[in-house]
N, C-alpha and C positions, 0 to 999 in steps of 0.2 A: 503493500499500498503506498509506504512510505517512498518507494522507489518511484513508481507514478506521479507521485507530487512533484518529485522533481524532477522527473523527464518535463510532465506540465511546465513548472515555473521555466524549465531550461528554454522551452520552445516556445512559451509568450513572450521572455526575455528575449531573446531571437528575432522574435517577429516585431518586437515593439525597435529594436535598435535598425532592424533594415528599412521599416517606416521609418524613423527620426532622421535616417541617411538620406532618404529619397526627399524627403520633403525640404530639408537644409540643401542638397543638391540641385533638385528641380527649382527653387527658390531662387538660386543664386544667378545674379544679373551679371550676364556676359555684355561686355563693351566690345563694339566693334570699330576700330579705328578705318574710317572713309579710305584714308591713305595710306594705310601701312599693310604689305602684302602677307597672305597667312598659307602655310604650308597644307597643300592635300596632303589627304590622310589615307583616303576612300573614295571610289567614286560609286556611289550606287547604280543608278543607273545614267538615262541619257540629261536629266536634269535635274539631279539629285544629288549630293556627294555630301563627304566631312570634311572640314577645316579644322586645325588645332588654333584655337586663343589662349595664349597664357597656358595653364595646365589642364585646362577644357578643350574638351572636341565636341564641336557643335555639326549640327545637320544644316544643309542649304538646300535649299529649293531655287531654282533659277526665276526671278519673277519676268511672269508675261509671255513665256511660251512653255509648251508641252509636249513631249517626246513620247511615241507609242511604248505601252509598258512592256518589264518584262520580267519583275519582281515577285509579280503578286503570285504566290504556290498553289492557287485555286486556276489560275487562268493559262493556258497558253501566252508565249508573250505575241505582241501584237503586232501587224503587217509593220516592217521598217523597224519594229524596236529592238533587234539586236544590234542591226546597224548604227541604228541614234546610240545604243549604249557604249557600242565600242567607238563610236567616233568621238565620245566626252572620255571614253577614256583616254584616247591618244592623247586629246588636246590638255586632260587634266594630270595624267598621272606621273607624278615625279615634279610639278611645279607648284610655284607661289601664284596666289591669286588675290586680288582687290576686290573687295563686296561694295558696292554702292546701294544703302537702303531706298529705296523710294518716298520722298519727303509727303506729309500725309497720310499715309497710310500705317496701317500695323505692319510691323516687324518679322511676326509670325503667322504661318498658318495656321489651319485648324489641329496640325501633326505636330505643332512645337515647330518646325522647318524656319528659319530664317529665311525672308525671299529676299531675294539681293540680285543688281545688274552685276555679272562678272566677269572681271576684266583681269587676262591670263599675267603672268610677268613683264611679257612683251608687250603687251597694252591691246593685245587681240580682246575683242569685245565676245566673250563665248555665246553672250544667249543671240546676237544678230548673227553669228557665224553660224550658226545651228538654224536656223530659222532660211538666210540666201542658201544655204547648199543644201535645204530640201531634209534635214534631221528631224525637224520642228515645226508645227502648229503655232499662230499665235493665240494666247489663253490668255483669259479675261476672269478673273472670279473675284465677284462681288465687286468692289471699288473698281473705277478705272487707274489706270497709273500711269505715270510720266511719259512711256514711250508706247502707248498703245496706237497711237495712229500711225506712226512710224514702221511700228511691227508688223500691224496688219498690210501696211502698204508692201513691204519687205515679204507678210505671206504670199501675197497676191501676184508678184511677179514670180516668184518659186512656182506655185501653181501654175502661172500663163505659161511659163516656161518648162514645164512637168520635169521640175529637178527633185533627184532624190524622192521620198515618198509619195509625192504627187504624180512622179511616173508610173509607181509600183501599186500605190494604195489609194488615189483616189477615190475608188467607187467605195471603199468600207469606211474610211473616216468620214464622219459628220457633223 
C-alpha cells in the first residue's frame, strides 16, 4: 500500500514538473531582431522551417505563400509538394536568414509559428522566389498583409507562364 502511494506521488510530481516547465517555456517571449541573421536548424517543408534564436529554436511559416503539403501523416503528399519541399531545403539548409515581420499583423499563426518574410544571407527573398518559380501560391489567412498585391501579381505571372506547379497541378489547385 505504501509503495502505491509513493509511486502515485512520484507520478503526480513528475506531471506537475513537466506542466510547470511547459508553461514557463511556452510563455518565454522570443524577440526577433529583424536585421539579424539566424541560423536555419531544420526545414520542415516548402513553407515552414526552424531557426535558432539565442538558446531557443522557433518555427517560422513564410508569410503570404503556401506550398503543397508533404508532412501530414494522414494524407499523401500533394501535387508538387515534394518538389517545393526539396527546393526550400536546397535554398535554406546550412544557411542563415533575416526574418521580417509584417507590421499591423499578428506575429504567430494559430499553430504558434512565427509569420515572416524570409531573406537569405545573400539577400534572396525566399517567399518571392518560391512564388516566381511556381513552388508556391499566394496565401492570405485572415487579415491582408503588406505584400499581398505584389504576391498575387507574381502568382498570376507564374500561372500565365505555366511555371512549376501551375504546369503540373493547375487542375487540382483550388
